[in-house]
N, C-alpha and C positions, 0 to 999 in steps of 0.2 A: 517403043513402049514395052515390048517383051523383055528386051535387055535391061531396061530400067527396073522392071519388076523383079527380075532375077537378081539384080544387085541388091535390092532391098531385102529379098529373102536370105541372101548370103549374110548380110549384116545382122539380120535378126538371129540367124543360126549362130553366128559368132558371139553375139551378145548372150544368147542362151547358154552356150557352152562355157563362156567365161563365168557366168553366174553359177552354173552347176559346179565348176571347178572351185570357185570361191567357197561355196557351201560345203563341198567335200573337205577342203582344207580346214575350214572352220570346225566342222564336226570332228575331224581327226584330232585337232588341237584340244578340243573340249574333252574328248574321251581320254586323252593322255593325262589330263588333270585329275581324272577319277582314280588313278592308280593307287595313290597313297591314302585314300579315304578309308576309315575303319569299316570293317564288315564283321557281323551284320550291323544294320543301323542301330545305334544306341537307343535304348528305351527312353522316350522323352520324360516319363515321370522321374527317372533317375538322373538324367543328364540335362534335360531341358532343350527346347528347340533353339536356344541361343548359343549352344555349343559351336565354336568356330567351324569345326568340320561339317556340322549340319547346315550351317548358314551357307557354306561353300557348296555342299551337296545340292541344296535346293536351287541355288543359282544355276549350277551346271545342268541339273535335270531339266530345269525350265528352258534353258537354251537348247538342249538336245530335243526336247519335245517340239519346239518351234521349227526345227530343221527337218522333221519328218523322216522321209526315206533315207536321206543322207546320214541321219543319226543312226538309223538301223544298220546301214552298211558299216559305219565306223564302229559301232558297238559289236557287230559281228566279227570285225577284224580284231577288236580287243579280246573277244572271247576265244581267239586262237593264239593269243600272245604267249610267249614262253614264260612270262612272269605271272605267277599264280595270283598275286594281288590284283593284277590287271584283269585276269579272267574272272575272278570273283566279283569285282566291281562292275564289269561289263554284264555278267549274268544277272547280278542284283538290279542293275539299272533297267535292263530289258524287262525283268519281272515287275519291277515297281511301276514303270511308266505304262506298260501294257495292261497292268491290273487296275490302275486308276486310283488305288487307295492312298498312295503317297500324297496326292493332291487331287481329291475327287471333284474339285471345282473346275478342272480342266479336262478336255477330251483325252481319252486313252490313246497311247501311241500304237499305231498299226504296225506290228512287227512281223507280218507274214513273210516279208522278204528275207528275214533271218531264220526261217524255220529249219533249213537244212543244216545251218551252223549250230543251231540249238540242239538238233538231234545228235550231231557229232559230239556235242559237249556232254551228253548223257554218259559218255564213256570217259570223262575226264578223271584224272587221278585224285582230284580234290572233291570232297563230299559236298561242299557248299556250291561249287560250280554245277555239279550234277543236280542238286536239289533245286536251285533257283532256275536253272534251265528247264527242268521238268515243269515247274510251276508256270514259267513264261509260256511254254508250249500250250498249257491248259488255257491260258488267257487268250490264245488265238481262237479257240473254240473248235467247232466241227471241221473247219478247213485244215486243221492240223492232224487229220485222221491218219496220214501216212506215218505219224510218229508213234502210233499205238503199239506196234510190235516192239519198238525200242523201250517204251514205257513198261510194257509187260516184262521185258528182260530186266529193267531196273528194279522191278518188284522182287527180284532174286538177290539184290545187293545185300552184303553183310552189314552195310551201313543203314541204321534205322531211319535216319533223316532222308536218305535217298528213297527208301521204300514208302515213307510217308508222302514224299513229294511226287512219286510215281502215281500214287492214288489221287492226289490233288490234280495232277496233269490230266489223268484219265477222266476224272469228274468234269473238268473244264471242257473236254471234247464232247462229253455227253453221249447221247444215244448212238452217235456215229462210232463209238468205241465198244459196241456190243460184244465183239469177239474177245474183249478183255475180261468179260464176266467170269469165265472159269478161273482165271488167275486171281481175280479179286475175291472170288468165293474161297479160294484156297488161302488167301491172305487173312481171312477171318480166323484162321488158326495160328496166326503169327504170335510169337511169344511177347511182342510188344502190344500193350493195350492201345497205344496211340495208332499204331498201324492198323489194328483191328477197327478202331473208330473211323479212321479215314477210309478204310475199305468199305465199311457199311455206308458211309456218306457217298462214296463214288458209285456204289451199286445202286443206291436210291436215285441218283441222277441219271444213270445210264439205262437202267432197266425200267423205263417208263412205258 
């Protein structure tokens, strides 16, 4: 009886491992298809949701959302790709699916497993990768508190978009990011009116 039970357990484990491997391969294949999509997402009033690239994007995003953690792993790998278009699309996808506004009729993708990769992406050479990664970190919420020092550093970027997104990321983390308040207070003197606006917004959410 015990031997029979052990055999069943082995078969179940093999089936689970096979399924996980299939899902991983599927997620990797879908992420590769993101590479050549335009970034940022075209404005729908100008281009319309019927644009071929956006029809493809919605299909791929929906498939990735359904794959859950395997999608996060695959997108995290894409975020480290040597091709900048791949990194941009991986960061954008993580931001969009975790934020929920791309399709708010469906649950947000839990991207906590990709946090360390997103933190590393804050130092990317491309401003869009930095910005979307910072915003994706904010979508994780208080559990992304370890990213706060790196977002504070991003507030010093020469790139305005990165500074804006650092504020957005800190705002998303909320009161857990209290030690970012001095840096955000300093950002109220930023030469950019947008950075000043996003700083005030972040402070209001953090300093509750």
